[in-house]
NUDRENKE-140528 format. One record per residue: residue in one letter; x, z, y of N, C-alpha, C in turn. Coordinates in nm, 4 decimals, decimal comma. Layout:
BEGIN
['A' [X Z Y] [X Z Y] [X Z Y]] ...
This chain:
BEGIN
['M' [2,7957 8,2832 3,2164] [2,7432 8,1741 3,1350] [2,7063 8,0577 3,2261]] ['N' [2,7541 7,9390 3,1945] [2,7238 7,8186 3,2703] [2,6448 7,7208 3,1842]] ['I' [2,5285 7,6796 3,2324] [2,4400 7,5900 3,1584] [2,4083 7,4686 3,2457]] ['I' [2,4130 7,3502 3,1855] [2,3755 7,2283 3,2571] [2,2514 7,1681 3,1940]] ['S' [2,1586 7,1262 3,2784] [2,0414 7,0500 3,2353] [2,0555 6,9099 3,2924]] ['Y' [2,0368 6,8069 3,2065] [2,0596 6,6696 3,2516] [1,9589 6,5752 3,1876]] ['N' [1,8739 6,5140 3,2698] [1,7858 6,4061 3,2237] [1,8704 6,2790 3,2241]] ['I' [1,9160 6,2395 3,1082] [2,0181 6,1364 3,0957] [1,9628 5,9953 3,1038]] ['R' [1,8303 5,9794 3,0807] [1,7646 5,8496 3,0845] [1,8327 5,7495 2,9919]] ['E' [1,8371 5,7822 2,8658] [1,8984 5,7063 2,7566] [2,0480 5,7372 2,7482]] ['L' [2,0863 5,7932 2,6347] [2,2225 5,8411 2,6180] [2,3248 5,7303 2,6056]] ['G' [2,2917 5,6249 2,5288] [2,3890 5,5164 2,5121] [2,5197 5,5691 2,4543]] ['R' [2,6333 5,5196 2,5052] [2,7638 5,5739 2,4704] [2,8650 5,5184 2,5698]] ['G' [2,9917 5,5182 2,5372] [3,0934 5,4619 2,6257] [3,1068 5,5408 2,7546]] ['V' [3,0715 5,4791 2,8669] [3,0874 5,5397 2,9992] [3,0069 5,6688 3,0104]] ['K' [2,8849 5,6702 2,9587] [2,8011 5,7896 2,9691] [2,8617 5,9060 2,8916]] ['W' [2,9090 5,8790 2,7713] [2,9684 5,9858 2,6904] [3,0902 6,0444 2,7608]] ['A' [3,1747 5,9585 2,8143] [3,2952 6,0050 2,8837] [3,2590 6,0861 3,0071]] ['A' [3,1547 6,0441 3,0789] [3,1119 6,1170 3,1985] [3,0605 6,2562 3,1627]] ['I' [2,9899 6,2675 3,0499] [2,9396 6,3984 3,0068] [3,0558 6,4889 2,9675]] ['R' [3,1557 6,4337 2,8982] [3,2730 6,5137 2,8623] [3,3426 6,5679 2,9871]] ['R' [3,3573 6,4826 3,0886] [3,4208 6,5275 3,2130] [3,3390 6,6378 3,2787]] ['L' [3,2071 6,6243 3,2753] [3,1196 6,7239 3,3353] [3,1327 6,8586 3,2648]] ['V' [3,1371 6,8550 3,1322] [3,1497 6,9783 3,0536] [3,2794 7,0515 3,0878]] ['K' [3,3892 6,9780 3,0965] [3,5192 7,0398 3,1252] [3,5291 7,0829 3,2709]] ['Q' [3,4804 6,9999 3,3612] [3,4927 7,0274 3,5035] [3,4166 7,1530 3,5445]] ['E' [3,2984 7,1724 3,4862] [3,2128 7,2850 3,5251] [3,2255 7,4044 3,4305]] ['H' [3,3191 7,3969 3,3347] [3,3406 7,5074 3,2382] [3,2083 7,5469 3,1712]] ['V' [3,1426 7,4487 3,1135] [3,0065 7,4660 3,0622] [3,0067 7,5380 2,9273]] ['D' [2,9131 7,6312 2,9119] [2,8919 7,6991 2,7840] [2,7834 7,6312 2,7018]] ['M' [2,6891 7,5659 2,7702] [2,5816 7,4967 2,7000] [2,5314 7,3832 2,7881]] ['I' [2,5026 7,2680 2,7275] [2,4442 7,1559 2,8001] [2,3175 7,1122 2,7286]] ['C' [2,2100 7,0929 2,8062] [2,0809 7,0532 2,7514] [2,0498 6,9135 2,8037]] ['I' [2,0411 6,8170 2,7144] [2,0228 6,6771 2,7520] [1,8826 6,6321 2,7147]] ['Q' [1,8138 6,5706 2,8113] [1,6781 6,5231 2,7868] [1,6722 6,3702 2,7963]] ['E' [1,5677 6,3157 2,7352] [1,5398 6,1715 2,7365] [1,6597 6,0896 2,6876]] ['T' [1,7110 6,1274 2,5713] [1,8241 6,0539 2,5137] [1,7808 5,9204 2,4537]] ['K' [1,6508 5,9047 2,4265] [1,5967 5,7850 2,3612] [1,6520 5,7685 2,2195]] ['R' [1,6912 5,8801 2,1587] [1,7443 5,8760 2,0219] [1,6539 5,9567 1,9302]] ['E' [1,6322 5,9031 1,8102] [1,5489 5,9729 1,7128] [1,6257 6,0844 1,6439]] ['S' [1,7578 6,0764 1,6438] [1,8383 6,1791 1,5799] [1,9765 6,1828 1,6445]] ['V' [2,0436 6,2955 1,6278] [2,1823 6,3093 1,6714] [2,2631 6,3607 1,5533]] ['D' [2,3936 6,3400 1,5574] [2,4759 6,3869 1,4466] [2,5973 6,4626 1,4995]] ['K' [2,6741 6,5153 1,4074] [2,7881 6,5991 1,4418] [2,8926 6,5215 1,5199]] ['I' [2,9199 6,3976 1,4785] [3,0220 6,3165 1,5456] [2,9837 6,2921 1,6917]] ['M' [2,8576 6,2623 1,7164] [2,8121 6,2377 1,8524] [2,8290 6,3630 1,9390]] ['C' [2,7877 6,4774 1,8871] [2,7958 6,6019 1,9644] [2,9403 6,6418 1,9916]] ['Q' [3,0264 6,6226 1,8928] [3,1672 6,6536 1,9136] [3,2281 6,5642 2,0206]] ['S' [3,1881 6,4379 2,0216] [3,2397 6,3449 2,1213] [3,1895 6,3805 2,2608]] ['L' [3,0626 6,4182 2,2720] [3,0067 6,4552 2,4022] [3,0699 6,5828 2,4557]] ['W' [3,0953 6,6779 2,3657] [3,1494 6,8070 2,4065] [3,3009 6,8016 2,4265]] ['G' [3,3669 6,7098 2,3526] [3,5123 6,6984 2,3632] [3,5870 6,7971 2,2762]] ['D' [3,5171 6,8547 2,1770] [3,5790 6,9555 2,0906] [3,5006 6,9597 1,9599]] ['D' [3,5718 6,9670 1,8460] [3,5008 6,9680 1,7178] [3,4438 7,1046 1,6831]] ['G' [3,4640 7,2040 1,7706] [3,4103 7,3381 1,7444] [3,2722 7,3608 1,8052]] ['V' [3,2065 7,2540 1,8487] [3,0776 7,2681 1,9164] [2,9645 7,2946 1,8162]] ['S' [2,8693 7,3777 1,8581] [2,7460 7,3976 1,7816] [2,6347 7,3237 1,8546]] ['W' [2,5407 7,2669 1,7808] [2,4372 7,1861 1,8452] [2,3067 7,1946 1,7687]] ['E' [2,1994 7,1588 1,8381] [2,0680 7,1568 1,7768] [1,9811 7,0576 1,8525]] ['M' [1,9030 6,9811 1,7801] [1,8105 6,8855 1,8411] [1,6687 6,9397 1,8310]] ['Q' [1,5973 6,9375 1,9437] [1,4594 6,9858 1,9461] [1,3654 6,8718 1,9829]] ['P' [1,2503 6,8610 1,9162] [1,1505 6,7606 1,9562] [1,0869 6,7997 2,0889]] ['A' [0,9977 6,7177 2,1392] [0,9357 6,7424 2,2699] [0,8299 6,8521 2,2603]] ['S' [0,8728 6,9721 2,2247] [0,7849 7,0877 2,2202] [0,8647 7,2092 2,2623]] ['N' [0,7983 7,3092 2,3112] [0,8665 7,4271 2,3649] [0,8627 7,5417 2,2653]] ['T' [0,9741 7,6105 2,2522] [0,9789 7,7327 2,1729] [1,0505 7,8372 2,2550]] ['A' [1,0097 7,9600 2,2414] [1,0742 8,0663 2,3181] [1,0551 8,1972 2,2454]] ['G' [1,1432 8,2928 2,2727] [1,1316 8,4223 2,2084] [1,2242 8,5213 2,2737]] ['G' [1,1952 8,6501 2,2560] [1,2794 8,7515 2,3153] [1,2501 8,7698 2,4630]] ['D' [1,3325 8,8518 2,5292] [1,3123 8,8831 2,6703] [1,3872 8,7894 2,7632]] ['L' [1,4950 8,7255 2,7139] [1,5747 8,6372 2,7983] [1,5230 8,4942 2,7853]] ['W' [1,4506 8,4508 2,8855] [1,3959 8,3155 2,8867] [1,4705 8,2308 2,9869]] ['C' [1,5030 8,1093 2,9456] [1,5598 8,0099 3,0357] [1,4907 7,8776 3,0052]] ['I' [1,3963 7,8394 3,0897] [1,3235 7,7142 3,0733] [1,3787 7,6154 3,1745]] ['L' [1,4177 7,4974 3,1282] [1,4908 7,4069 3,2162] [1,4525 7,2623 3,1882]] ['G' [1,4880 7,1756 3,2822] [1,4700 7,0327 3,2599] [1,4006 6,9631 3,3755]] ['D' [1,3547 6,8433 3,3459] [1,2807 6,7603 3,4408] [1,1325 6,7931 3,4248]] ['F' [1,0757 6,8659 3,5216] [0,9356 6,9070 3,5129] [0,8408 6,8013 3,5697]] ['N' [0,8975 6,6967 3,6281] [0,8180 6,5860 3,6813] [0,7157 6,6342 3,7833]] ['N' [0,7503 6,7406 3,8539] [0,6623 6,7945 3,9565] [0,7442 6,8743 4,0565]] ['I' [0,6864 6,8987 4,1735] [0,7535 6,9758 4,2775] [0,6734 7,1022 4,3058]] ['R' [0,7371 7,1980 4,3731] [0,6710 7,3237 4,4038] [0,6259 7,3318 4,5493]] ['D' [0,6760 7,2399 4,6324] [0,6456 7,2432 4,7747] [0,6588 7,1017 4,8300]] ['L' [0,5859 7,0710 4,9368] [0,5919 6,9373 4,9956] [0,7306 6,9039 5,0498]] ['D' [0,8095 7,0075 5,0842] [0,9454 6,9843 5,1331] [1,0385 6,9323 5,0235]] ['E' [0,9932 6,9368 4,8969] [1,0767 6,8917 4,7862] [1,0583 6,7437 4,7543]] ['R' [1,0023 6,6698 4,8493] [0,9883 6,5259 4,8296] [1,0176 6,4537 4,9611]] ['F' [1,0599 6,3283 4,9473] [1,0891 6,2443 5,0636] [1,0594 6,1000 5,0273]] ['G' [0,9894 6,0292 5,1151] [0,9595 5,8900 5,0890] [0,8324 5,8736 5,0086]] ['I' [0,8011 5,7494 4,9791] [0,6796 5,7143 4,9056] [0,7132 5,6924 4,7593]] ['C' [0,6310 5,7503 4,6714] [0,6571 5,7388 4,5278] [0,5258 5,7403 4,4522]] ['Q' [0,5241 5,6707 4,3377] [0,4042 5,6663 4,2544] [0,3891 5,7928 4,1706]] ['R' [0,4948 5,8726 4,1610] [0,4858 5,9968 4,0841] [0,3853 6,0908 4,1520]] ['G' [0,2972 6,1508 4,0742] [0,1964 6,2389 4,1315] [0,2549 6,3721 4,1731]] ['S' [0,2368 6,4074 4,3008] [0,2815 6,5367 4,3519] [0,1876 6,5790 4,4642]] ['G' [0,0570 6,5715 4,4388] [-0,0396 6,6150 4,5375] [-0,0504 6,7660 4,5405]] ['M' [-0,1315 6,8181 4,6315] [-0,1447 6,9632 4,6457] [-0,1998 7,0270 4,5186]] ['N' [-0,2892 6,9592 4,4485] [-0,3422 7,0151 4,3234] [-0,2326 7,0258 4,2179]] ['D' [-0,1486 6,9222 4,2087] [-0,0372 6,9245 4,1129] [0,0596 7,0375 4,1459]] ['I' [0,0881 7,0543 4,2742] [0,1801 7,1603 4,3172] [0,1233 7,2975 4,2827]] ['K' [-0,0058 7,3166 4,3119] [-0,0689 7,4460 4,2831] [-0,0690 7,4747 4,1330]] ['E' [-0,1017 7,3751 4,0515] [-0,1031 7,3953 3,9062] [0,0355 7,4304 3,8539]] ['F' [0,1377 7,3645 3,9071] [0,2742 7,3927 3,8633] [0,3151 7,5349 3,9009]] ['N' [0,2852 7,5757 4,0243] [0,3199 7,7113 4,0674] [0,2395 7,8162 3,9920]] ['D' [0,1142 7,7870 3,9617] [0,0325 7,8809 3,8836] [0,0883 7,8964 3,7427]] ['W' [0,1348 7,7859 3,6850] [0,1934 7,7900 3,5505] [0,3186 7,8774 3,5490]] ['I' [0,4015 7,8623 3,6518] [0,5233 7,9439 3,6618] [0,4874 8,0913 3,6760]] ['E' [0,3856 8,1188 3,7579] [0,3432 8,2579 3,7797] [0,2839 8,3176 3,6530]] ['D' [0,2046 8,2378 3,5794] [0,1438 8,2878 3,4553] [0,2503 8,3264 3,3529]] ['L' [0,3586 8,2514 3,3499] [0,4670 8,2809 3,2558] [0,5614 8,3891 3,3083]] ['E' [0,5374 8,4340 3,4314] [0,6200 8,5380 3,4951] [0,7667 8,4961 3,5010]] ['L' [0,7867 8,3723 3,5441] [0,9216 8,3184 3,5565] [0,9677 8,3231 3,7020]] ['V' [1,0985 8,3202 3,7197] [1,1597 8,3261 3,8523] [1,2562 8,2091 3,8663]] ['E' [1,2577 8,1473 3,9837] [1,3521 8,0398 4,0099] [1,4721 8,0953 4,0853]] ['P' [1,5915 8,0892 4,0274] [1,7097 8,1443 4,0946] [1,7457 8,0642 4,2186]] ['P' [1,8257 8,1214 4,3099] [1,8639 8,0528 4,4341] [1,9364 7,9212 4,4070]] ['W' [1,9223 7,8290 4,5034] [1,9816 7,6966 4,4916] [2,1042 7,6831 4,5814]] ['M' [2,1969 7,5991 4,5362] [2,3096 7,5557 4,6176] [2,3237 7,4048 4,6025]] ['G' [2,3803 7,3391 4,7030] [2,4028 7,1958 4,6921] [2,2877 7,1157 4,7492]] ['R' [2,2823 6,9891 4,7141] [2,1839 6,8970 4,7706] [2,0415 6,9358 4,7353]] ['Q' [1,9483 6,8888 4,8164] [1,8099 6,9325 4,8040] [1,7350 6,8643 4,6906]] ['F' [1,7635 6,7358 4,6656] [1,6859 6,6581 4,5698] [1,7648 6,6336 4,4413]] ['T' [1,6911 6,6221 4,3297] [1,7559 6,5996 4,1996] [1,7219 6,4642 4,1389]] ['W' [1,6210 6,3953 4,1938] [1,5830 6,2621 4,1450] [1,5825 6,1643 4,2612]] ['F' [1,6386 6,0452 4,2380] [1,6470 5,9433 4,3415] [1,5971 5,8105 4,2856]] ['R' [1,5090 5,7442 4,3582] [1,4742 5,6072 4,3209] [1,5986 5,5211 4,3426]] ['P' [1,6277 5,4294 4,2506] [1,7525 5,3511 4,2598] [1,7774 5,2856 4,3950]] ['N' [1,6709 5,2412 4,4651] [1,6922 5,1769 4,5955] [1,6960 5,2767 4,7111]] ['G' [1,6874 5,4070 4,6783] [1,7015 5,5110 4,7795] [1,5803 5,5360 4,8650]] ['T' [1,4648 5,4750 4,8345] [1,3475 5,4894 4,9201] [1,2690 5,6178 4,8923]] ['S' [1,2980 5,6847 4,7829] [1,2229 5,8050 4,7491] [1,3128 5,9041 4,6765]] ['R' [1,2914 6,0340 4,7058] [1,3687 6,1408 4,6407] [1,2751 6,2573 4,6103]] ['R' [1,3080 6,3304 4,5034] [1,2276 6,4448 4,4633] [1,3177 6,5547 4,4053]] ['K' [1,2670 6,6758 4,4106] [1,3317 6,7879 4,3423] [1,2498 6,8153 4,2164]] ['L' [1,2859 6,7460 4,1082] [1,2074 6,7513 3,9856] [1,2704 6,8389 3,8778]] ['D' [1,4012 6,8567 3,8852] [1,4744 6,9311 3,7824] [1,5039 7,0722 3,8334]] ['R' [1,4951 7,1699 3,7435] [1,5213 7,3074 3,7868] [1,5346 7,3991 3,6659]] ['F' [1,5872 7,5185 3,6898] [1,5922 7,6265 3,5917] [1,4890 7,7310 3,6315]] ['L' [1,4149 7,7802 3,5339] [1,3207 7,8903 3,5540] [1,3567 8,0004 3,4562]] ['L' [1,3727 8,1219 3,5067] [1,4262 8,2318 3,4258] [1,3289 8,3491 3,4199]] ['S' [1,3436 8,4281 3,3154] [1,2689 8,5530 3,3071] [1,3368 8,6570 3,3958]] ['P' [1,2604 8,7556 3,4475] [1,3222 8,8615 3,5293] [1,4337 8,9342 3,4558]] ['E' [1,4203 8,9440 3,3217] [1,5240 9,0132 3,2435] [1,6579 8,9397 3,2501]] ['W' [1,6508 8,8063 3,2627] [1,7744 8,7281 3,2760] [1,8471 8,7679 3,4039]] ['L' [1,7717 8,7792 3,5123] [1,8330 8,8150 3,6407] [1,8749 8,9614 3,6438]] ['D' [1,8098 9,0444 3,5635] [1,8545 9,1837 3,5538] [1,9935 9,1902 3,4902]] ['R' [2,0151 9,1027 3,3912] [2,1453 9,1027 3,3229] [2,2515 9,0316 3,4057]] ['W' [2,2138 8,9195 3,4703] [2,3087 8,8427 3,5531] [2,2487 8,8274 3,6930]] ['P' [2,2551 8,9303 3,7756] [2,1871 8,9284 3,9067] [2,2424 8,8264 4,0055]] ['T' [2,3639 8,7772 3,9839] [2,4227 8,6808 4,0781] [2,3995 8,5361 4,0342]] ['T' [2,3089 8,5149 3,9399] [2,2819 8,3800 3,8890] [2,2392 8,2853 4,0012]] ['I' [2,2967 8,1663 4,0021] [2,2570 8,0616 4,0964] [2,2448 7,9297 4,0209]] ['Q' [2,1693 7,8369 4,0774] [2,1639 7,7009 4,0232] [2,2060 7,6046 4,1333]] ['S' [2,2700 7,4961 4,0932] [2,3195 7,4008 4,1919] [2,3006 7,2585 4,1408]] ['T' [2,2889 7,1662 4,2354] [2,2733 7,0242 4,2040] [2,4099 6,9583 4,2069]] ['L' [2,4477 6,8945 4,0975] [2,5771 6,8272 4,0891] [2,5629 6,6817 4,1308]] ['P' [2,6729 6,6158 4,1663] [2,6659 6,4753 4,2089] [2,6039 6,3867 4,1019]] ['R' [2,5223 6,2915 4,1471] [2,4575 6,1970 4,0561] [2,5582 6,0934 4,0092]] ['N' [2,5425 6,0503 3,8824] [2,6357 5,9531 3,8258] [2,5592 5,8275 3,7860]] ['F' [2,5325 5,8096 3,6570] [2,4706 5,6867 3,6059] [2,3192 5,6978 3,5899]] ['S' [2,2630 5,8169 3,5969] [2,1188 5,8367 3,5811] [2,0536 5,8432 3,7186]] ['D' [1,9194 5,8274 3,7231] [1,8505 5,8464 3,8499] [1,8244 5,9947 3,8761]] ['H' [1,8627 6,0804 3,7813] [1,8570 6,2248 3,7990] [1,9976 6,2819 3,8175]] ['C' [2,0078 6,3860 3,8989] [2,1334 6,4604 3,9099] [2,1373 6,5660 3,7991]] ['P' [2,2536 6,5915 3,7403] [2,2631 6,7084 3,6524] [2,2529 6,8346 3,7365]] ['I' [2,1945 6,9387 3,6819] [2,1875 7,0661 3,7526] [2,2598 7,1724 3,6697]] ['L' [2,3218 7,2644 3,7385] [2,4072 7,3649 3,6741] [2,3545 7,5049 3,7020]] ['L' [2,3408 7,5854 3,5979] [2,3079 7,7275 3,6114] [2,4351 7,8069 3,5876]] ['R' [2,4744 7,8862 3,6872] [2,5978 7,9647 3,6760] [2,5611 8,1124 3,6801]] ['S' [2,5799 8,1801 3,5661] [2,5420 8,3205 3,5568] [2,6605 8,4145 3,5619]] ['S' [2,7794 8,3626 3,5448] [2,8985 8,4463 3,5555] [3,0184 8,3541 3,5637]] ['S' [3,1275 8,4074 3,6146] [3,2511 8,3289 3,6212] [3,3307 8,3522 3,4937]] ['V' [3,3849 8,2441 3,4395] [3,4611 8,2511 3,3152] [3,6012 8,1986 3,3387]] ['D' [3,7008 8,2745 3,2993] [3,8389 8,2304 3,3116] [3,8778 8,1575 3,1837]] ['W' [3,8896 8,0262 3,1925] [3,9226 7,9442 3,0767] [4,0727 7,9182 3,0639]] ['G' [4,1524 7,9792 3,1490] [4,2973 7,9599 3,1398] [4,3406 7,8271 3,1989]] ['P' [4,4597 7,7814 3,1638] [4,5124 7,6565 3,2190] [4,4223 7,5378 3,1862]] ['K' [4,4188 7,4407 3,2778] [4,3391 7,3205 3,2554] [4,3991 7,2370 3,1429]] ['P' [4,3157 7,1823 3,0536] [4,3686 7,0992 2,9446] [4,4144 6,9642 2,9961]] ['F' [4,5065 6,9030 2,9229] [4,5549 6,7699 2,9582] [4,4533 6,6666 2,9105]] ['R' [4,4172 6,5737 2,9973] [4,3136 6,4761 2,9648] [4,3740 6,3407 2,9288]] ['V' [4,3154 6,2752 2,8306] [4,3558 6,1411 2,7880] [4,2405 6,0458 2,8185]] ['L' [4,2695 5,9364 2,8875] [4,1661 5,8400 2,9251] [4,1451 5,7360 2,8151]] ['D' [4,0213 5,6904 2,8015] [3,9893 5,5886 2,7015] [4,0682 5,4600 2,7244]] ['C' [4,0920 5,4265 2,8519] [4,1624 5,3014 2,8818] [4,3058 5,3032 2,8301]] ['W' [4,3636 5,4231 2,8137] [4,4997 5,4309 2,7588] [4,5030 5,3757 2,6168]] ['M' [4,3986 5,4073 2,5390] [4,3965 5,3660 2,3985] [4,3904 5,2143 2,3826]] ['L' [4,3385 5,1474 2,4860] [4,3254 5,0018 2,4798] [4,4523 4,9299 2,5248]] ['D' [4,5473 5,0056 2,5773] [4,6710 4,9456 2,6259] [4,7769 4,9477 2,5157]] ['K' [4,8378 4,8332 2,4905] [4,9343 4,8218 2,3808] [5,0579 4,9088 2,4018]] ['S' [5,0956 4,9326 2,5264] [5,2174 5,0099 2,5521] [5,1976 5,1605 2,5347]] ['F' [5,0694 5,2053 2,5178] [5,0440 5,3485 2,5048] [5,1104 5,4066 2,3800]] ['K' [5,0899 5,3394 2,2649] [5,1483 5,3898 2,1407] [5,3001 5,3885 2,1459]] ['D' [5,3547 5,2880 2,2145] [5,5005 5,2779 2,2245] [5,5591 5,3946 2,3023]] ['I' [5,4981 5,4272 2,4147] [5,5535 5,5349 2,4958] [5,5380 5,6705 2,4267]] ['V' [5,4283 5,6887 2,3543] [5,4100 5,8141 2,2801] [5,5147 5,8251 2,1700]] ['S' [5,5332 5,7173 2,0948] [5,6299 5,7177 1,9850] [5,7730 5,7378 2,0349]] ['N' [5,8086 5,6636 2,1413] [5,9450 5,6741 2,1944] [5,9738 5,8125 2,2517]] ['C' [5,8762 5,8662 2,3246] [5,8947 5,9984 2,3853] [5,9056 6,1064 2,2776]] ['W' [5,8234 6,0950 2,1733] [5,8214 6,1985 2,0690] [5,9510 6,1982 1,9876]] ['T' [6,0008 6,0795 1,9563] [6,1216 6,0713 1,8728] [6,2497 6,0954 1,9520]] ['S' [6,2476 6,0654 2,0821] [6,3692 6,0823 2,1624] [6,3869 6,2242 2,2133]] ['S' [6,2813 6,3012 2,2132] [6,2890 6,4390 2,2624] [6,3372 6,5310 2,1505]] ['Q' [6,4585 6,5774 2,1606] [6,5178 6,6641 2,0595] [6,5263 6,8073 2,1134]] ['Q' [6,4647 6,8997 2,0418] [6,4639 7,0401 2,0817] [6,5133 7,1260 1,9660]] ['S' [6,5747 7,2349 2,0001] [6,6198 7,3295 1,8977] [6,5398 7,4584 1,9110]] ['G' [6,5229 7,5282 1,8016] [6,4480 7,6532 1,8034] [6,3453 7,6555 1,6919]] ['W' [6,2613 7,7554 1,6928] [6,1621 7,7673 1,5874] [6,0495 7,6665 1,6104]] ['G' [5,9722 7,6399 1,5050] [5,8758 7,5303 1,5051] [5,7761 7,5316 1,6196]] ['G' [5,7171 7,6488 1,6482] [5,6169 7,6573 1,7541] [5,6741 7,6225 1,8906]] ['Y' [5,7942 7,6688 1,9172] [5,8591 7,6411 2,0458] [5,8914 7,4925 2,0580]] ['V' [5,9432 7,4329 1,9504] [5,9780 7,2904 1,9522] [5,8537 7,2058 1,9797]] ['L' [5,7422 7,2388 1,9119] [5,6178 7,1641 1,9315] [5,5703 7,1754 2,0757]] ['K' [5,5751 7,2948 2,1309] [5,5303 7,3172 2,2690] [5,6128 7,2345 2,3669]] ['E' [5,7455 7,2331 2,3487] [5,8331 7,1605 2,4405] [5,8151 7,0092 2,4274]] ['K' [5,7950 6,9613 2,3055] [5,7753 6,8168 2,2858] [5,6436 6,7708 2,3503]] ['I' [5,5394 6,8516 2,3363] [5,4114 6,8186 2,3992] [5,4248 6,8228 2,5512]] ['K' [5,4981 6,9193 2,6016] [5,5200 6,9303 2,7456] [5,5917 6,8069 2,7996]] ['T' [5,6951 6,7614 2,7267] [5,7703 6,6418 2,7668] [5,6811 6,5176 2,7612]] ['L' [5,6006 6,5073 2,6553] [5,5097 6,3925 2,6405] [5,4064 6,3911 2,7537]] ['K' [5,3566 6,5061 2,7898] [5,2577 6,5152 2,8972] [5,3135 6,4601 3,0282]] ['Q' [5,4368 6,4983 3,0615] [5,4985 6,4499 3,1853] [5,5235 6,2992 3,1793]] ['A' [5,5640 6,2514 3,0616] [5,5911 6,1075 3,0466] [5,4629 6,0258 3,0616]] ['L' [5,3523 6,0744 3,0045] [5,2256 6,0028 3,0144] [5,1710 6,0041 3,1570]] ['K' [5,1916 6,1141 3,2275] [5,1477 6,1200 3,3673] [5,2203 6,0142 3,4507]] ['K' [5,3520 6,0054 3,4287] [5,4324 5,9074 3,5029] [5,3922 5,7652 3,4645]] ['W' [5,3737 5,7409 3,3333] [5,3336 5,6083 3,2847] [5,1980 5,5673 3,3401]] ['N' [5,1032 5,6602 3,3413] [4,9686 5,6305 3,3920] [4,9730 5,5920 3,5396]] ['K' [5,0525 5,6655 3,6173] [5,0599 5,6385 3,7607] [5,1236 5,5030 3,7878]] ['E' [5,2262 5,4678 3,7091] [5,2953 5,3407 3,7287] [5,2129 5,2227 3,6742]] ['H' [5,1401 5,2475 3,5665] [5,0696 5,1404 3,4967] [4,9296 5,1156 3,5519]] ['F' [4,8572 5,2227 3,5822] [4,7187 5,2109 3,6268] [4,6977 5,2581 3,7703]] ['G' [4,7986 5,3207 3,8306] [4,7757 5,3911 3,9554] [4,7258 5,5301 3,9224]] ['D' [4,6927 5,6100 4,0225] [4,6439 5,7462 3,9957] [4,4964 5,7379 3,9567]] ['T' [4,4704 5,7172 3,8265] [4,3352 5,6918 3,7772] [4,2393 5,8060 3,8069]] ['F' [4,2846 5,9281 3,7840] [4,1961 6,0421 3,8028] [4,1516 6,0536 3,9486]] ['K' [4,2446 6,0316 4,0405] [4,2099 6,0414 4,1823] [4,1191 5,9274 4,2246]] ['R' [4,1398 5,8086 4,1670] [4,0553 5,6941 4,2010] [3,9107 5,7193 4,1582]] ['V' [3,8934 5,7682 4,0342] [3,7585 5,7967 3,9845] [3,6923 5,9049 4,0697]] ['K' [3,7680 6,0097 4,0993] [3,7141 6,1195 4,1788] [3,6773 6,0730 4,3192]] ['R' [3,7616 5,9864 4,3782] [3,7345 5,9374 4,5137] [3,6061 5,8538 4,5175]] ['I' [3,5880 5,7671 4,4163] [3,4673 5,6840 4,4109] [3,3424 5,7703 4,3964]] ['E' [3,3498 5,8716 4,3090] [3,2353 5,9597 4,2895] [3,2035 6,0370 4,4174]] ['E' [3,3085 6,0813 4,4896] [3,2877 6,1545 4,6147] [3,2258 6,0659 4,7214]] ['E' [3,2689 5,9388 4,7275] [3,2129 5,8459 4,8257] [3,0652 5,8186 4,7983]] ['L' [3,0303 5,8012 4,6701] [2,8900 5,7787 4,6340] [2,8049 5,9019 4,6642]] ['S' [2,8612 6,0200 4,6328] [2,7892 6,1446 4,6582] [2,7685 6,1656 4,8086]] ['K' [2,8698 6,1322 4,8888] [2,8598 6,1473 5,0339] [2,7535 6,0546 5,0906]] ['L' [2,7515 5,9294 5,0436] [2,6514 5,8330 5,0904] [2,5111 5,8801 5,0561]] ['E' [2,4943 5,9316 4,9349] [2,3636 5,9788 4,8915] [2,3188 6,0987 4,9741]] ['E' [2,4135 6,1885 5,0067] [2,3828 6,3072 5,0852] [2,3452 6,2686 5,2287]] ['E' [2,4173 6,1711 5,2853] [2,3918 6,1289 5,4235] [2,2554 6,0630 5,4378]] ['T' [2,2049 6,0029 5,3304] [2,0765 5,9319 5,3375] [1,9627 6,0105 5,2749]] ['S' [1,9849 6,1393 5,2478] [1,8826 6,2171 5,1773] [1,7568 6,2384 5,2602]] ['H' [1,7677 6,2284 5,3938] [1,6514 6,2518 5,4792] [1,6181 6,1302 5,5665]] ['R' [1,6597 6,0132 5,5222] [1,6224 5,8907 5,5924] [1,6151 5,7750 5,4937]] ['Q' [1,5462 5,6708 5,5315] [1,5378 5,5529 5,4471] [1,6688 5,4738 5,4548]] ['L' [1,7058 5,4112 5,3448] [1,8249 5,3276 5,3449] [1,7985 5,1999 5,4237]] ['S' [1,9041 5,1498 5,4899] [1,8938 5,0210 5,5556] [1,8923 4,9103 5,4496]] ['T' [1,8555 4,7893 5,4930] [1,8524 4,6769 5,3989] [1,9881 4,6542 5,3353]] ['Q' [2,0946 4,6644 5,4138] [2,2301 4,6432 5,3623] [2,2701 4,7540 5,2656]] ['E' [2,2344 4,8798 5,2965] [2,2684 4,9914 5,2075] [2,1943 4,9842 5,0771]] ['G' [2,0715 4,9296 5,0754] [1,9905 4,9232 4,9552] [2,0254 4,8097 4,8631]] ['M' [2,1141 4,7189 4,9082] [2,1506 4,6047 4,8248] [2,2496 4,6460 4,7180]] 
């Protein structure tokens, strides 16, 4: 089971929605928990768009906690740290020794366990890079770890929020072949409909219906890949390269202050 917790800092739409869809597919997510959406309500269309599939189940919870049974998974932005090593730089957020002790006592009172971490140390970054904190985390009941003893949590690269999404991985899931992705920018290009129409009508296959459909989709997929590369360049690699460069810069500066030029 793979679960993502993400303090989104206002959901908006457009770029943020597309980024969440990519995250869900990339990490083979079974459940995503989004906080601070700044929305009074959500609907089916929104959830389907975020998930990328109309078969998604969803539920909206107000700012209150509910729990039951033996398997507990408490997650999100706790706005506190457990140790002084989980902060860097100067910040107005309160994280004194009393706050740390109260947070750890609360975790102990609930008999929760924090699974091992992988990836970068901090989950929250001040936009100018002068301060970082480990504010987001998963806390589990011992029964959860009894069922999935290899559970780990990891910090994913930061995107548009000042928080990094965090991922809880409790088991590996084989989702089969990767799905073919369609970019939003394709829909805005006038030649997109033409190439789809021309490819679909020019591809003639013989055989039973299911086989014909499979082959036509396969041909269309190859044609769109070629068209995208010629028309936009390798879009997927460009986006991935930019995200990797930003993630690398953030990782390199995680234990030092940014220079004036880097902070601009």
